[in-house]
Rosetta silent file (secondary structure, phi, psi, omega in degrees, C-alpha in Angstrom):
SEQUENCE: MRNLPKVELHHHLEGAAPPALMRDMARAKHMDIGGIFDEGGNYAFANFDMFLKVYEAATSALKTPQDYYQLTKAVLEQSAAEGVIYCETFLSPDFCGGRDVGAWREYLHAIRDAATAAEKAHGIALRGIVTCIRHFGPDKARETALCAAETAGDWVVGFGLAGDEKAGLPKDFAYAFDMAREAGLRLTAHAGEWGGPQSVRDVITDLRVERVGHGVRAIEDPALVAELADRGIVLEVCPGSNVALGVYPGWSAHPIARLHDAGVPVTISTDDPPFFHTTMTREYERLSDTFGWDEAMFGALNVVAAKAAFCDDATRKHLLDRLEHSDD
SCORE:     score description
SCORE:     0.000 S_00000001
   1 L     0.000  -30.983 -177.894  198.286   37.839  124.821 S_00000001
   2 L   -61.329  -33.518 -174.849  194.544   37.481  125.293 S_00000001
   3 L   -84.959  -10.501  176.843  193.885   37.930  121.568 S_00000001
   4 L   -64.040  132.712  175.111  196.394   35.330  120.436 S_00000001
   5 L   -68.670  136.291 -172.555  194.562   32.196  119.147 S_00000001
   6 E  -128.847  147.311  174.938  195.328   29.313  121.479 S_00000001
   7 E  -119.103  124.477 -177.193  195.091   25.529  121.376 S_00000001
   8 E  -117.697  127.719 -175.142  194.700   23.738  124.708 S_00000001
   9 E  -110.928  -13.930 -175.726  195.224   20.002  125.074 S_00000001
  10 E  -125.529   98.631 -168.935  195.208   19.393  128.860 S_00000001
  11 E  -155.063  128.420  178.418  191.971   20.497  130.452 S_00000001
  12 E  -101.486  123.831 -176.355  189.549   18.850  132.888 S_00000001
  13 L   -60.451  -50.318  177.917  185.938   19.865  132.296 S_00000001
  14 H   -65.746  -32.566 -179.981  184.869   19.588  135.923 S_00000001
  15 H   -70.970  -12.969  176.516  188.142   21.141  137.008 S_00000001
  16 H   -95.841    3.504 -175.613  187.288   24.234  134.924 S_00000001
  17 L   -65.173  124.797  176.766  183.965   24.707  136.718 S_00000001
  18 L   -60.681  133.417 -179.450  183.550   28.274  137.998 S_00000001
  19 H   -54.345  -38.928  178.417  183.197   28.118  141.809 S_00000001
  20 H   -61.484  -37.513  178.476  180.046   30.268  141.703 S_00000001
  21 H   -64.754  -43.293  178.154  178.387   27.835  139.345 S_00000001
  22 H   -63.804  -40.400  178.678  179.143   24.916  141.674 S_00000001
  23 H   -63.234  -43.160 -179.016  177.808   26.818  144.678 S_00000001
  24 H   -66.158  -41.290  177.707  174.626   27.680  142.799 S_00000001
  25 H   -64.840  -43.817  179.063  174.078   24.124  141.620 S_00000001
  26 H   -62.065  -42.649 -179.827  174.653   22.755  145.115 S_00000001
  27 H   -62.442  -41.809  179.055  172.304   25.310  146.634 S_00000001
  28 H   -62.950  -27.206 -179.655  169.576   24.462  144.091 S_00000001
  29 L   -97.845    3.957 -179.401  169.868   20.788  145.113 S_00000001
  30 L    60.963   36.640  177.522  169.978   21.577  148.840 S_00000001
  31 L   -96.669  146.260  174.339  173.489   20.054  149.005 S_00000001
  32 L  -103.272  102.282  173.478  176.122   21.062  151.501 S_00000001
  33 L  -113.983   25.819  179.115  179.513   21.282  149.804 S_00000001
  34 L   -61.434  163.540  179.789  180.757   23.920  152.210 S_00000001
  35 L    90.902   -6.487  179.306  184.302   23.961  153.434 S_00000001
  36 L  -105.422    5.776 -179.192  185.817   23.817  149.967 S_00000001
  37 E  -119.751  149.795  175.437  185.796   27.571  149.364 S_00000001
  38 L   -91.299 -175.669 -176.404  187.920   30.340  150.848 S_00000001
  39 L   -62.428  -25.368  178.519  186.669   33.729  152.012 S_00000001
  40 L   -88.548    3.565  178.405  186.846   35.074  148.484 S_00000001
  41 L    86.014   10.225  179.231  184.692   32.257  147.136 S_00000001
  42 L   -93.945  162.508  175.147  187.538   30.417  145.449 S_00000001
  43 E   -62.597  138.400 -175.270  188.376   26.729  145.831 S_00000001
  44 L  -121.186  123.873  176.097  190.521   26.191  148.917 S_00000001
  45 L  -158.206  158.978 -176.110  193.192   23.461  149.363 S_00000001
  46 L  -112.125  -18.926 -177.756  196.714   23.216  150.716 S_00000001
  47 L  -155.967 -179.647 -174.621  198.189   20.277  148.823 S_00000001
  48 H   -66.996  -38.337 -179.270  197.469   17.747  146.021 S_00000001
  49 H   -64.560  -41.783  176.306  195.633   15.272  148.257 S_00000001
  50 H   -66.117  -36.095  177.813  193.332   18.071  149.479 S_00000001
  51 H   -60.512  -43.848 -179.135  192.901   19.260  145.910 S_00000001
  52 H   -62.068  -39.350  179.386  191.584   15.836  144.875 S_00000001
  53 H   -67.721  -42.798  179.690  189.057   15.918  147.777 S_00000001
  54 H   -67.347  -39.081  179.061  187.898   19.427  146.971 S_00000001
  55 H   -59.557  -48.470 -176.397  187.679   18.549  143.261 S_00000001
  56 H   -70.126  -33.682  175.525  185.452   15.553  143.961 S_00000001
  57 H   -63.088  -45.060 -179.362  183.319   17.564  146.473 S_00000001
  58 H   -64.876  -43.215 -179.343  182.736   20.290  143.898 S_00000001
  59 H   -62.359  -29.147 -178.913  181.984   17.694  141.197 S_00000001
  60 L   -58.677  -19.685  179.499  179.344   16.095  143.441 S_00000001
  61 L   -75.816  -15.180  179.419  177.027   19.021  142.655 S_00000001
  62 L   -87.695  104.118 -171.725  176.886   17.864  139.029 S_00000001
  63 L  -114.228  -20.120 -173.283  174.029   15.386  138.993 S_00000001
  64 L  -134.059  162.096  172.666  172.339   15.508  135.598 S_00000001
  65 H   -54.495  -37.896  179.998  173.071   15.853  131.890 S_00000001
  66 H   -64.601  -33.934  175.386  171.535   19.338  132.065 S_00000001
  67 H   -61.816  -41.007 -179.514  174.085   20.239  134.762 S_00000001
  68 H   -71.115  -31.062  172.316  176.844   19.232  132.363 S_00000001
  69 H   -59.239  -49.053 -177.752  175.228   21.291  129.597 S_00000001
  70 H   -65.773  -40.567  178.313  175.383   24.354  131.846 S_00000001
  71 H   -59.584  -51.829 -177.250  178.943   23.511  132.934 S_00000001
  72 H   -62.653  -39.744  177.154  180.198   23.091  129.381 S_00000001
  73 H   -59.734  -47.212 -178.394  178.507   26.299  128.260 S_00000001
  74 H   -66.725  -42.272 -176.487  180.075   28.339  131.076 S_00000001
  75 H   -65.538  -44.396 -177.307  183.522   26.812  130.661 S_00000001
  76 H   -69.428  -33.294  173.706  183.635   27.342  126.875 S_00000001
  77 H   -60.157  -44.690  179.850  182.453   30.932  127.189 S_00000001
  78 H   -66.737  -43.875 -178.409  185.370   31.605  129.533 S_00000001
  79 H   -64.208  -42.693  179.669  187.896   29.735  127.394 S_00000001
  80 H   -61.755  -38.456  179.195  186.809   31.554  124.222 S_00000001
  81 H   -64.776  -18.309  178.217  187.198   34.886  126.006 S_00000001
  82 L   -95.548    7.721  176.668  190.845   33.930  126.600 S_00000001
  83 L    91.081    5.740 -179.753  191.477   33.339  122.897 S_00000001
  84 E   -74.133  126.459  178.983  191.147   29.527  122.913 S_00000001
  85 E  -104.915  -16.680  178.984  190.027   28.280  119.539 S_00000001
  86 E  -152.032  137.869 -178.543  190.307   24.548  120.212 S_00000001
  87 E  -142.491  136.529  168.530  190.274   22.567  123.456 S_00000001
  88 E  -108.626  125.118 -173.759  190.484   18.892  124.309 S_00000001
  89 E  -116.171  143.262  175.755  188.873   18.216  127.649 S_00000001
  90 E   -82.624  130.087 -177.898  189.082   15.216  129.943 S_00000001
  91 E  -124.057  134.364 -178.213  185.717   13.622  130.676 S_00000001
  92 L  -118.156  115.006  174.492  185.165   10.873  133.243 S_00000001
  93 L   -59.718  -16.067  174.274  182.147    8.557  132.966 S_00000001
  94 L   -57.187  -38.922 -176.906  182.799    7.965  136.685 S_00000001
  95 L   -95.061  -15.977 -175.348  181.181   11.382  137.206 S_00000001
  96 L  -113.246   72.552  176.620  178.847   11.204  134.193 S_00000001
  97 L    99.238    8.951  174.340  176.481    8.333  134.810 S_00000001
  98 L    64.394   32.131  177.783  178.548    6.047  137.026 S_00000001
  99 L    65.750   19.197  171.669  180.290    4.332  134.081 S_00000001
 100 L   -86.125  127.630 -173.640  176.968    3.012  132.733 S_00000001
 101 H   -61.777  -41.511 -178.930  177.170    3.229  128.928 S_00000001
 102 H   -63.886  -46.406  179.541  173.542    4.262  128.478 S_00000001
 103 H   -65.242  -40.131  177.178  173.746    6.999  131.100 S_00000001
 104 H   -58.201  -39.639  179.488  177.101    8.107  129.738 S_00000001
 105 H   -61.218  -39.051 -179.460  175.580    8.581  126.301 S_00000001
 106 H   -66.918  -41.528  177.476  172.953   10.959  127.801 S_00000001
 107 H   -64.584  -46.238 -178.005  175.657   13.052  129.507 S_00000001
 108 H   -61.780  -40.081  178.067  177.776   13.071  126.409 S_00000001
 109 H   -58.682  -43.684  178.705  174.833   14.223  124.308 S_00000001
 110 H   -64.783  -43.759  179.923  174.302   17.196  126.634 S_00000001
 111 H   -61.711  -45.378  179.937  177.991   18.103  126.610 S_00000001
 112 H   -64.837  -37.996  177.202  178.115   17.918  122.832 S_00000001
 113 H   -59.700  -44.031  179.063  175.008   20.054  122.477 S_00000001
 114 H   -67.211  -37.078  179.743  176.635   22.788  124.575 S_00000001
 115 H   -66.071  -42.254 -179.704  179.888   22.443  122.635 S_00000001
 116 H   -62.072  -44.268  178.753  178.083   22.796  119.279 S_00000001
 117 H   -62.895  -37.949 -179.344  176.290   25.928  120.529 S_00000001
 118 H   -69.860  -35.446  179.627  179.549   27.420  121.834 S_00000001
 119 H   -66.681  -40.192  177.483  181.346   26.752  118.547 S_00000001
 120 H   -66.193  -39.765 -174.127  178.589   28.621  116.654 S_00000001
 121 H   -83.411  -33.397 -170.545  178.521   31.499  119.120 S_00000001
 122 H  -126.614   -5.923  177.778  182.221   31.880  120.000 S_00000001
 123 L    77.728   15.675 -179.626  184.275   29.982  117.426 S_00000001
 124 L  -104.486  131.680  178.764  185.752   27.541  119.941 S_00000001
 125 E  -103.221  140.565 -179.221  185.845   23.837  119.094 S_00000001
 126 E  -125.324  141.870  172.082  185.785   21.187  121.823 S_00000001
 127 E  -133.663  156.124 -173.160  186.681   17.472  121.693 S_00000001
 128 E  -109.818  140.779  170.076  186.536   14.870  124.432 S_00000001
 129 E  -117.602  108.053  179.153  189.149   12.566  125.930 S_00000001
 130 E   -69.007  132.535 -168.944  187.491    9.922  128.076 S_00000001
 131 E  -130.086  126.315  173.301  189.568    9.523  131.177 S_00000001
 132 E   -86.049  154.474 -174.987  189.760    6.798  133.801 S_00000001
 133 E  -103.008  117.735 -171.117  190.628    7.760  137.348 S_00000001
 134 H   -57.546  -43.730 -177.348  193.779    6.078  138.595 S_00000001
 135 H   -79.214    0.652  171.062  192.867    5.959  142.298 S_00000001
 136 H   -87.188  -12.331  175.044  189.502    4.343  141.440 S_00000001
 137 L    95.983  160.650 -175.485  191.416    1.271  140.293 S_00000001
 138 H   -68.229  -29.325 -178.404  191.863   -0.803  137.090 S_00000001
 139 H   -67.888  -44.109  176.120  188.516   -2.614  137.220 S_00000001
 140 H   -65.457  -31.930  177.504  186.575    0.620  137.079 S_00000001
 141 H   -62.767  -34.565  176.359  189.004    1.799  134.353 S_00000001
 142 H   -63.853  -40.456  177.608  187.840   -1.096  132.192 S_00000001
 143 H   -63.696  -39.783  177.819  184.233    0.088  132.566 S_00000001
 144 H   -64.149  -41.279  179.576  185.358    3.593  131.646 S_00000001
 145 H   -63.344  -36.405  177.166  187.186    2.188  128.621 S_00000001
 146 H   -64.782  -42.595  175.648  184.011    0.469  127.471 S_00000001
 147 H   -56.424  -41.771 -178.019  182.153    3.790  127.644 S_00000001
 148 H   -67.705  -44.958 -177.493  184.906    5.341  125.579 S_00000001
 149 H   -64.690  -35.308 -176.818  184.971    2.536  123.005 S_00000001
 150 H   -74.747  -16.085 -177.404  181.161    2.634  122.590 S_00000001
 151 L  -122.789   13.506  178.382  181.196    6.366  121.853 S_00000001
 152 E   -63.237  144.570  179.867  184.464    6.746  119.968 S_00000001
 153 L   166.587 -142.386 -174.850  184.262    8.823  116.832 S_00000001
 154 L   -75.329  -15.926 -177.377  184.565   12.353  115.549 S_00000001
 155 L  -113.604  -45.598  170.611  183.992   13.944  118.961 S_00000001
 156 E   -84.608  106.436 -169.651  185.275   11.420  121.545 S_00000001
 157 E  -112.604  -12.514 -175.027  188.805   11.278  120.152 S_00000001
 158 E  -148.469  174.218  178.083  191.037   10.053  122.906 S_00000001
 159 E  -138.264  140.367 -177.280  191.472    8.047  126.099 S_00000001
 160 E  -145.501 -179.429 -179.977  193.536    8.973  129.132 S_00000001
 161 E  -134.633  124.959  179.005  194.495    8.305  132.732 S_00000001
 162 E  -133.261 -175.594 -179.717  194.303   10.923  135.510 S_00000001
 163 L   103.102 -159.251 -173.074  194.121   11.009  139.286 S_00000001
 164 L   -75.828  114.070 -179.078  196.586   10.149  142.000 S_00000001
 165 L   -64.546  -17.068  179.794  199.902    9.063  140.450 S_00000001
 166 L   -82.514   -6.645 -178.643  200.769    7.198  143.632 S_00000001
 167 L   -90.434  110.828  176.806  197.877    4.754  143.164 S_00000001
 168 L    69.487 -167.499 -179.697  198.954    1.566  141.396 S_00000001
 169 L  -125.096  151.743  177.580  201.139    1.310  138.340 S_00000001
 170 H   -51.920  -40.320 -176.913  200.453    2.249  134.703 S_00000001
 171 H   -60.849  -21.628  178.077  200.658   -1.389  133.658 S_00000001
 172 H   -63.963  -21.533 -175.110  197.639   -2.082  135.864 S_00000001
 173 H  -106.782   12.016 -177.612  195.592   -0.071  133.321 S_00000001
 174 H   -61.974  -36.077 -179.983  197.001   -1.689  130.176 S_00000001
 175 H   -62.447  -44.968 -179.268  193.814   -3.663  129.485 S_00000001
 176 H   -62.675  -41.793 -178.681  191.705   -0.509  129.508 S_00000001
 177 H   -69.391  -34.029  175.294  194.171    1.250  127.190 S_00000001
 178 H   -63.537  -40.341  176.986  194.196   -1.742  124.849 S_00000001
 179 H   -60.591  -44.590 -176.736  190.396   -1.528  124.646 S_00000001
 180 H   -66.561  -42.368 -179.005  190.567    2.158  123.824 S_00000001
 181 H   -62.264  -42.223 -178.999  193.332    1.674  121.229 S_00000001
 182 H   -66.772  -23.820  177.325  191.347   -1.073  119.485 S_00000001
 183 L   -83.691    0.684  178.196  188.407    1.336  119.293 S_00000001
 184 L    88.320   10.079  179.037  190.585    3.790  117.366 S_00000001
 185 L   -83.480  148.020  178.855  191.102    6.242  120.190 S_00000001
 186 E   -94.780  155.668 -161.104  194.410    8.050  120.663 S_00000001
 187 E  -120.085  138.730  173.371  196.167    7.868  124.003 S_00000001
 188 E  -142.646  165.620  177.207  197.531   10.099  126.679 S_00000001
 189 E  -158.185  141.107  174.212  198.223    9.697  130.436 S_00000001
 190 E   -68.371  132.497  176.339  199.094   11.893  133.380 S_00000001
 191 E  -167.626  163.922  174.487  202.654   11.174  134.524 S_00000001
 192 L    69.613   23.401  173.752  205.818   12.983  135.560 S_00000001
 193 L  -106.612  -57.312  178.607  204.083   15.346  137.934 S_00000001
 194 L  -110.025  -24.899 -173.575  204.389   13.509  141.244 S_00000001
 195 L   -84.026   -6.203 -179.700  205.775   10.165  140.133 S_00000001
 196 L    81.400  177.697 -175.203  209.088   11.331  138.774 S_00000001
 197 H   -61.735  -28.567  179.274  210.713   10.493  135.454 S_00000001
 198 H   -62.320  -32.746  179.241  210.151    6.743  135.837 S_00000001
 199 H   -65.073  -32.090  177.149  206.399    7.355  135.709 S_00000001
 200 H   -68.988  -44.217  177.187  206.845    8.969  132.293 S_00000001
 201 H   -57.628  -41.296 -174.802  208.824    5.963  131.078 S_00000001
 202 H   -65.488  -42.940 -178.777  206.130    3.640  132.416 S_00000001
 203 H   -71.721  -30.079  176.253  203.208    5.232  130.575 S_00000001
 204 H   -69.553  -44.032 -176.272  205.187    5.326  127.351 S_00000001
 205 H   -78.081  -47.948 -170.488  206.274    1.710  127.656 S_00000001
 206 H   -88.527  -27.500  178.907  203.251    0.057  129.327 S_00000001
 207 L  -110.047  -10.061  175.711  200.364    2.125  127.914 S_00000001
 208 L    55.268   48.577  179.266  202.007    3.183  124.627 S_00000001
 209 L   -79.156  157.254  176.033  200.747    6.736  124.805 S_00000001
 210 L  -106.312  -11.995  171.565  201.691    9.365  122.225 S_00000001
 211 E  -133.675  153.931  178.062  201.241   12.311  124.601 S_00000001
 212 E  -124.262  129.112  176.421  201.989   12.701  128.298 S_00000001
 213 E   -78.151  121.926 -171.931  199.999   14.900  130.628 S_00000001
 214 E    75.828  -94.153  175.904  202.438   17.114  132.526 S_00000001
 215 L    73.352    4.441 -168.714  205.585   14.958  132.060 S_00000001
 216 H   -69.488  -24.505 -179.235  207.749   17.773  133.357 S_00000001
 217 H   -77.120    2.104  168.758  209.821   15.708  135.763 S_00000001
 218 H   -57.855  -26.093 -179.033  211.331   13.993  132.743 S_00000001
 219 H   -56.992  -21.747 -177.041  213.858   16.836  133.019 S_00000001
 220 H   -76.502   -9.286 -176.620  215.484   14.878  135.887 S_00000001
 221 L  -129.072   94.436 -176.797  216.564   12.152  133.432 S_00000001
 222 H   -52.915  -37.121  179.248  218.655   13.391  130.482 S_00000001
 223 H   -64.965  -40.007  178.467  218.285   10.090  128.657 S_00000001
 224 H   -66.459  -41.793  178.102  214.496   10.289  128.940 S_00000001
 225 H   -58.121  -45.105  179.688  214.531   13.877  127.686 S_00000001
 226 H   -63.036  -39.059  179.954  216.524   12.761  124.630 S_00000001
 227 H   -66.084  -42.502  179.608  214.076    9.913  124.039 S_00000001
 228 H   -62.408  -41.682  179.242  211.032   12.192  124.216 S_00000001
 229 H   -64.749  -45.291 -177.869  212.725   14.547  121.746 S_00000001
 230 H   -64.730  -38.499 -174.780  213.782   11.756  119.371 S_00000001
 231 H   -91.247   -6.156  178.386  210.320   10.092  119.383 S_00000001
 232 L    67.488   29.681  178.688  208.408   13.359  119.238 S_00000001
 233 L   -77.873  123.603 -168.550  206.316   12.507  122.273 S_00000001
 234 E   -87.329  136.631  174.501  204.351   15.613  123.179 S_00000001
 235 E  -101.919  129.176  174.482  204.119   16.925  126.746 S_00000001
 236 E   -90.336   90.932 -169.759  200.905   18.645  127.803 S_00000001
 237 E   -92.005  137.446  179.320  202.530   21.114  130.145 S_00000001
 238 L  -126.559   80.056 -171.651  200.544   23.120  132.737 S_00000001
 239 H   -59.303  -45.840 -176.511  203.068   25.472  134.372 S_00000001
 240 H   -62.924  -35.878  174.065  200.631   27.408  136.557 S_00000001
 241 H   -62.920  -47.709  179.866  199.222   24.138  137.934 S_00000001
 242 H   -59.546  -40.052  179.934  202.689   22.823  138.694 S_00000001
 243 H   -71.678  -44.503 -177.921  203.632   25.990  140.564 S_00000001
 244 H   -62.516  -34.753 -178.242  200.328   26.202  142.444 S_00000001
 245 L   -89.390   -3.105  175.640  200.600   22.651  143.667 S_00000001
 246 L    85.591   13.563  173.587  204.251   23.018  144.703 S_00000001
 247 L   -62.727  -36.955  173.887  205.821   20.716  142.108 S_00000001
 248 L  -130.781  147.838 -174.074  208.144   23.673  141.514 S_00000001
 249 L   -73.105  -17.560 -179.305  208.699   26.594  143.897 S_00000001
 250 L  -172.623  172.597 -175.670  208.174   29.267  141.233 S_00000001
 251 H   -64.083  -35.969 -179.117  207.938   30.004  137.545 S_00000001
 252 H   -66.365  -21.764  179.111  211.678   30.504  137.097 S_00000001
 253 H   -87.715  -10.153 -176.001  212.279   26.970  138.385 S_00000001
 254 L   -70.250  138.743 -172.003  209.815   25.394  135.975 S_00000001
 255 L   -88.913    9.548 -176.117  211.544   23.236  133.326 S_00000001
 256 H   -58.219  -37.112 -179.450  209.313   23.994  130.316 S_00000001
 257 H   -72.423  -37.059  178.683  211.933   26.171  128.644 S_00000001
 258 H   -68.175  -39.243  176.084  214.683   23.621  129.227 S_00000001
 259 H   -61.025  -45.783  178.591  212.503   20.877  127.852 S_00000001
 260 H   -61.818  -47.180 -179.325  211.722   22.962  124.788 S_00000001
 261 H   -63.345  -23.972  178.363  215.343   23.867  124.235 S_00000001
 262 L   -85.744    1.133  175.607  216.232   20.159  124.396 S_00000001
 263 L    92.644    9.497  177.820  213.867   19.503  121.496 S_00000001
 264 L   -80.150  131.464  175.710  210.921   18.029  123.433 S_00000001
 265 L   -68.929  116.125  179.660  207.553   19.031  121.878 S_00000001
 266 E  -120.085  150.587  175.672  205.764   21.013  124.609 S_00000001
 267 E  -129.396  171.080 -175.862  202.358   22.614  124.693 S_00000001
 268 E  -121.033  130.072  179.652  200.659   24.974  127.180 S_00000001
 269 L  -144.418  172.598 -176.723  197.465   24.285  129.099 S_00000001
 270 L  -104.127  -16.623  178.847  195.629   25.322  132.270 S_00000001
 271 E    71.983  -89.026  179.141  194.723   21.910  133.728 S_00000001
 272 L  -133.801   78.177 -162.297  192.003   23.090  136.199 S_00000001
 273 L   -54.856  -46.655 -178.113  192.066   26.880  135.777 S_00000001
 274 L   -68.181  -27.790  177.726  189.869   28.173  138.623 S_00000001
 275 L   -64.656  -35.797 -174.475  191.557   25.853  141.088 S_00000001
 276 L  -107.464   13.717  175.148  194.951   27.331  140.213 S_00000001
 277 L    54.848   46.874 -175.939  193.817   30.948  139.679 S_00000001
 278 L  -136.500  167.405  170.884  194.916   30.889  136.066 S_00000001
 279 L  -144.037  170.591  177.844  193.717   31.296  132.502 S_00000001
 280 H   -61.868  -38.095 -179.936  195.408   30.618  129.161 S_00000001
 281 H   -62.172  -44.427 -179.571  196.177   34.323  128.910 S_00000001
 282 H   -64.635  -39.377  174.595  197.786   34.334  132.352 S_00000001
 283 H   -56.258  -46.874 -178.949  199.893   31.276  131.452 S_00000001
 284 H   -64.064  -44.584 -178.428  201.194   33.085  128.386 S_00000001
 285 H   -62.691  -42.544 -179.307  201.890   36.276  130.318 S_00000001
 286 H   -68.849  -37.153  176.390  203.830   34.495  133.038 S_00000001
 287 H   -67.937  -37.610  176.229  205.851   32.516  130.549 S_00000001
 288 H   -63.751  -46.550  179.581  206.622   35.673  128.634 S_00000001
 289 H   -63.142  -38.055 -173.778  207.695   37.485  131.796 S_00000001
 290 H   -81.725  -45.181 -172.297  209.804   34.572  133.001 S_00000001
 291 H  -112.658   -1.155  178.912  211.440   33.272  129.842 S_00000001
 292 L    74.311   20.226 -179.377  211.088   36.168  127.440 S_00000001
 293 L   -70.444  139.255 -177.858  208.839   34.221  125.073 S_00000001
 294 L  -111.153 -175.356 -176.236  207.183   36.394  122.420 S_00000001
 295 H   -63.634  -34.196  179.041  204.163   36.054  120.181 S_00000001
 296 H   -64.325  -40.207  178.364  206.172   34.178  117.527 S_00000001
 297 H   -63.774  -46.024  179.036  207.169   31.620  120.127 S_00000001
 298 H   -65.946  -32.904  176.710  203.607   31.100  121.319 S_00000001
 299 H   -64.724  -39.920  179.416  202.455   30.864  117.718 S_00000001
 300 H   -65.965  -41.861  179.875  204.978   28.074  117.117 S_00000001
 301 H   -65.969  -33.035  178.709  203.868   26.234  120.264 S_00000001
 302 H   -71.684  -31.115  172.199  200.266   26.459  119.173 S_00000001
 303 H   -64.961  -42.255  174.430  201.186   24.851  115.858 S_00000001
 304 H   -57.239  -45.881 -178.792  202.778   22.013  117.823 S_00000001
 305 H   -64.752  -41.439  179.392  199.594   21.656  119.818 S_00000001
 306 H   -63.430  -40.435  179.220  197.364   21.707  116.746 S_00000001
 307 H   -69.662  -28.433  179.479  199.480   18.992  115.067 S_00000001
 308 H   -88.034   -6.631 -177.837  199.362   16.918  118.270 S_00000001
 309 L   -63.661  152.365 -178.832  195.623   17.280  118.747 S_00000001
 310 L   -87.226    7.715 -176.046  193.571   14.080  118.525 S_00000001
 311 L   -74.583  173.113  178.225  190.980   15.603  116.185 S_00000001
 312 L   -73.419  165.744 -173.776  190.370   14.561  112.568 S_00000001
 313 H   -64.147  -35.472 -178.858  192.505   15.943  109.744 S_00000001
 314 H   -66.629  -40.622  175.900  189.847   18.378  108.513 S_00000001
 315 H   -65.910  -41.499  179.303  189.566   20.002  111.945 S_00000001
 316 H   -60.680  -44.449  178.536  193.332   20.124  112.257 S_00000001
 317 H   -59.718  -40.806  179.138  193.648   21.848  108.886 S_00000001
 318 H   -63.317  -42.886  178.060  191.065   24.418  109.942 S_00000001
 319 H   -60.499  -47.683 -177.403  193.007   25.062  113.177 S_00000001
 320 H   -63.654  -36.794  178.290  196.311   25.460  111.380 S_00000001
 321 H   -64.454  -43.139 -179.676  194.701   27.855  108.866 S_00000001
 322 H   -64.598  -40.689  178.560  193.305   29.967  111.741 S_00000001
 323 H   -65.894  -39.423 -177.542  196.721   30.050  113.430 S_00000001
 324 H   -67.429  -34.736 -175.448  198.488   30.951  110.185 S_00000001
 325 L  -106.652   25.348 -175.488  196.092   33.795  109.424 S_00000001
 326 L   -66.092  -23.271 -178.411  195.624   35.084  112.960 S_00000001
 327 L   -91.488   -5.402 -175.611  197.123   38.433  112.043 S_00000001
 328 L   -71.948    0.000    0.000  194.948   38.979  108.983 S_00000001
């Protein structure tokens, strides 16, 4: 499974930070971010609310563009080692320059430099989805959308919404999404993880997204499942994340196979891999063990992911060619 070429669409850059890297960065800055690691040095949390707090504490060690260069370099080396050939990562100007456009450009430049170097060295391509944080509120989301609109192009390709699904309503963020849409960015939003199937309907209706992050609780509404299938709305599914956070009690209870069998376009991602003790290879292995999926099935799902990617057509063609000739 490790050698299969993989396309990942739901990935948080800070959430992929190796714990050791965050400890080293904090130590170098004389920062105390203790209490967020277990005895084995891994991130420690018991529920989603604690996860958000640990996530933000770890992220606090990232202070400069150079920090983000090092982060991006480390993350892409690990992803490439798992067979990932293309990744779209969520980036938050909230953490990269405090939503100031000028500062955001500096952080983005460092991230892109690391991504360019990783593509040359490891053959993995990275693109960015600028993401507002739901529990930070709609006013800050507008500032984030301005950062996204000012840097939209061949590398910043999308706009999204992440964070606590219980904070506010999707329609509160419609202005920010309209700004991003007018700038030519393609749209996704986290929903259907904690908010239930109605949250999926809301981001489709109120934010007009073409992909949904997670979206798995759509399975609770057969009419919604049929709508997703009919409209070809892609779900960025992160099974290991869902199981680790207790959305489902185990892999056999996860609805990804039922959603796929119902005709919903599903893809596979890791979300925040070190937090959930997973990798793309491990996701594939667990899905294979649980549902009997084989290499042909994963190949087909990666084609779905490549076609749903927000990249330009030339990049997409290159990805599809690599997937088609992976056995050569």
